[in-house]
C-alpha positions as CSV (number, residue, x, y, z in Angstrom):
1,M,-23.1,-16.4,-21.3
2,Q,-23.3,-13.8,-18.5
3,G,-21.4,-16.0,-16.2
4,A,-18.6,-16.4,-18.7
5,K,-18.4,-12.6,-19.2
6,R,-17.9,-12.2,-15.4
7,A,-15.3,-15.0,-15.1
8,H,-12.3,-14.2,-12.9
9,C,-8.7,-15.2,-13.3
10,G,-7.7,-17.9,-10.8
11,N,-4.3,-16.3,-10.2
12,C,-4.8,-12.5,-9.9
13,H,-8.5,-12.7,-9.2
14,F,-9.4,-9.9,-11.5
15,L,-12.0,-10.3,-14.3
16,I,-10.5,-12.3,-17.2
17,K,-10.7,-9.2,-19.4
18,Q,-8.7,-7.3,-16.7
19,C,-6.2,-10.0,-15.9
20,V,-2.8,-8.6,-15.0
21,C,-0.8,-11.8,-14.6
22,K,1.7,-11.2,-17.4
23,W,2.9,-8.0,-15.7
24,I,3.3,-9.4,-12.1
25,P,6.9,-9.0,-11.1
26,V,8.9,-11.6,-9.1
27,L,9.9,-9.7,-6.0
28,S,10.8,-10.2,-2.4
29,T,11.8,-8.1,0.6
30,R,13.3,-8.9,4.0
31,L,10.7,-6.8,5.6
32,K,7.3,-7.9,6.7
33,I,4.5,-5.7,5.5
34,L,1.2,-5.2,7.4
35,I,-1.6,-3.2,5.7
36,L,-4.5,-2.0,7.8
37,Q,-7.3,-1.5,5.4
38,D,-10.6,0.4,5.5
39,P,-13.4,-1.9,4.3
40,K,-14.5,0.5,1.7
41,E,-11.0,0.5,0.2
42,A,-11.1,-3.3,-0.1
43,K,-14.1,-2.9,-2.4
44,H,-12.7,0.0,-4.4
45,A,-11.9,-1.1,-8.0
46,K,-9.0,1.4,-8.1
47,N,-7.3,0.3,-4.9
48,T,-3.7,-0.7,-5.2
49,V,-3.4,-3.2,-2.3
50,S,-4.5,-6.1,-4.5
51,L,-1.7,-5.2,-6.9
52,L,0.8,-4.9,-4.0
53,A,-0.1,-8.3,-2.7
54,L,0.4,-9.8,-6.1
55,G,3.8,-8.2,-6.4
56,L,4.8,-9.0,-2.8
57,P,3.0,-12.2,-1.8
58,S,4.2,-11.8,1.8
59,V,2.1,-8.7,2.4
60,E,-0.5,-9.2,5.2
61,C,-3.8,-7.2,4.9
62,I,-6.2,-6.8,7.8
63,S,-9.5,-5.0,7.8
64,I,-9.7,-2.2,10.4
65,A,-13.4,-3.3,10.9
66,N,-12.3,-6.5,12.5
67,H,-11.0,-5.1,15.8
68,D,-10.3,-8.3,17.5
69,V,-8.1,-9.6,14.8
70,L,-6.5,-6.2,14.4
71,S,-5.7,-5.9,18.1
72,S,-4.4,-9.4,18.3
73,T,-2.1,-8.8,15.3
74,L,-0.8,-5.4,16.5
75,R,-0.1,-6.9,20.0
76,Q,2.1,-9.6,18.4
77,K,4.4,-7.0,16.8
78,D,7.4,-5.7,18.6
79,P,7.2,-1.9,18.6
80,A,11.0,-1.7,18.7
81,K,11.2,-3.6,15.4
82,W,8.2,-2.2,13.5
83,R,7.6,1.2,12.1
84,L,4.3,2.9,11.2
85,V,4.3,4.8,7.9
86,F,2.2,7.8,8.9
87,P,2.9,11.5,9.1
88,S,2.1,12.1,12.7
89,D,3.4,15.1,14.6
90,D,6.4,13.1,16.0
91,A,7.1,11.1,12.9
92,V,10.7,10.8,11.8
93,P,11.7,11.1,8.1
94,I,12.3,7.7,6.8
95,E,15.2,9.1,4.7
96,S,17.0,9.9,7.9
97,I,17.2,6.3,9.3
98,D,20.8,5.3,9.4
99,A,22.1,1.9,8.2
100,S,22.5,0.5,11.8
101,S,18.9,1.4,12.8
102,A,17.5,0.2,9.5
103,T,18.9,-3.3,10.1
104,E,16.8,-3.5,13.3
105,V,13.5,-2.8,11.4
106,E,11.6,-6.0,10.9
107,G,8.4,-4.7,9.4
108,L,6.3,-1.8,8.3
109,I,2.7,-0.9,9.0
110,L,0.7,1.1,6.5
111,L,-2.9,2.5,6.6
112,D,-4.9,2.0,3.5
113,A,-7.8,4.5,3.7
114,T,-8.7,8.0,2.6
115,W,-6.6,10.6,4.3
116,R,-9.6,11.7,6.5
117,K,-10.3,8.1,7.6
118,A,-6.6,7.3,8.1
119,K,-6.2,10.3,10.5
120,K,-9.3,9.4,12.4
121,F,-8.2,5.7,12.7
122,Y,-4.7,6.7,13.9
123,F,-6.1,9.0,16.6
124,T,-8.7,6.5,17.8
125,E,-6.6,3.3,17.7
126,S,-4.3,3.6,20.7
127,L,-2.3,0.5,19.8
128,L,-0.8,2.3,16.9
129,H,0.8,4.8,19.2
130,A,3.2,2.2,20.5
131,F,5.0,2.2,17.2
132,K,7.5,4.8,16.0
133,A,6.1,6.7,13.1
134,V,8.0,7.5,9.9
135,C,7.1,10.0,7.2
136,F,8.4,10.9,3.8
137,L,10.7,13.9,3.4
138,H,11.4,13.5,-0.4
139,P,8.8,11.1,-1.8
140,P,8.8,10.4,-5.5
141,V,6.1,11.8,-7.8
142,G,3.1,9.6,-7.6
143,Q,2.2,7.7,-10.8
144,Y,-1.2,6.5,-9.9
145,S,-3.1,8.8,-12.2
146,I,-6.5,7.2,-12.3
147,R,-7.7,8.2,-8.8
148,K,-8.1,11.5,-7.1
149,S,-5.5,12.5,-4.5
150,P,-5.5,15.4,-2.0
151,S,-2.2,16.7,-3.3
152,M,0.6,16.2,-5.8
153,E,2.7,14.6,-3.0
154,S,0.1,11.9,-2.3
155,L,1.1,8.3,-3.1
156,S,-1.0,5.3,-3.5
157,T,-0.5,2.6,-0.8
158,L,1.6,0.5,-3.3
159,E,3.8,3.5,-4.0
160,A,4.2,4.4,-0.4
161,C,5.1,0.8,0.5
162,A,7.6,0.6,-2.3
163,Y,9.3,3.8,-1.3
164,A,9.4,2.9,2.4
165,I,11.0,-0.5,1.6
166,E,13.6,1.1,-0.5
167,Q,14.5,3.6,2.2
168,V,14.9,0.9,4.9
169,T,16.5,-1.9,2.9
170,N,17.9,-0.4,-0.3
171,E,16.0,-3.1,-2.2
172,N,14.8,-2.0,-5.6
173,M,11.0,-1.9,-5.7
174,Q,10.7,-0.1,-9.1
175,P,9.2,-3.2,-10.6
176,L,6.2,-2.7,-8.3
177,R,5.6,0.8,-9.7
178,D,6.1,-0.5,-13.2
179,F,3.6,-3.2,-12.5
180,M,1.1,-0.7,-11.1
181,V,1.4,1.6,-14.1
182,A,1.0,-1.3,-16.6
183,A,-2.0,-2.7,-14.7
184,Q,-3.8,0.6,-14.4
185,E,-3.3,1.3,-18.1
186,W,-4.6,-2.1,-19.0
187,Q,-7.5,-2.3,-16.6
188,W,-8.8,1.3,-17.4
189,R,-7.9,1.4,-21.1
190,K,-11.5,1.9,-22.0
191,Q,-12.2,4.5,-19.4
192,P,-12.7,8.1,-20.7
193,L,-9.7,10.3,-20.2
194,S,-11.9,12.7,-18.4
195,H,-12.4,10.1,-15.6
196,R,-8.7,9.3,-15.1
197,H,-7.8,12.3,-12.9
198,L,-4.6,12.9,-14.7
199,D,-4.3,16.4,-13.1
200,C,-4.8,15.2,-9.6
């Protein structure tokens, strides 16, 4: 009986009682997406990368703990055609990329970690510095209300990815956000409101 209670969906891989399959959108993008993920984030129940990968199956996710794979993957990317989504001191607002430059962008790299760990990883991983960084000048209001964020401007990894894709390609990624909201409401429907961090 216990095993049945903990059964997982074969498609979305969430617990059966948290299955989100009926909300998964059918989406695609011309961009390649690489997520560099902190191992602790992979285990976090409220992490959005699993939802992102369901909505955009082409997303590639690599653990930053596996340095050999990480290094090999980054070395295979052409810095002239990839952009790192990170607010470094020399980052260029993604909104300012003109149409001609946008067509040359092949892929986006995003860091999935707490802000403190993301900063530390960026400054210690020299391979990242080969890629031009882009930041958000006018990001949308974050809708991921069930997890604490350092500021009102903070976005979940899914939201940051969706916004970045839209700015580079003009492809509509709103279905990704809608999916995230539907999934979070469903999966955390029994969680006390006091635990949802609605004011974060």
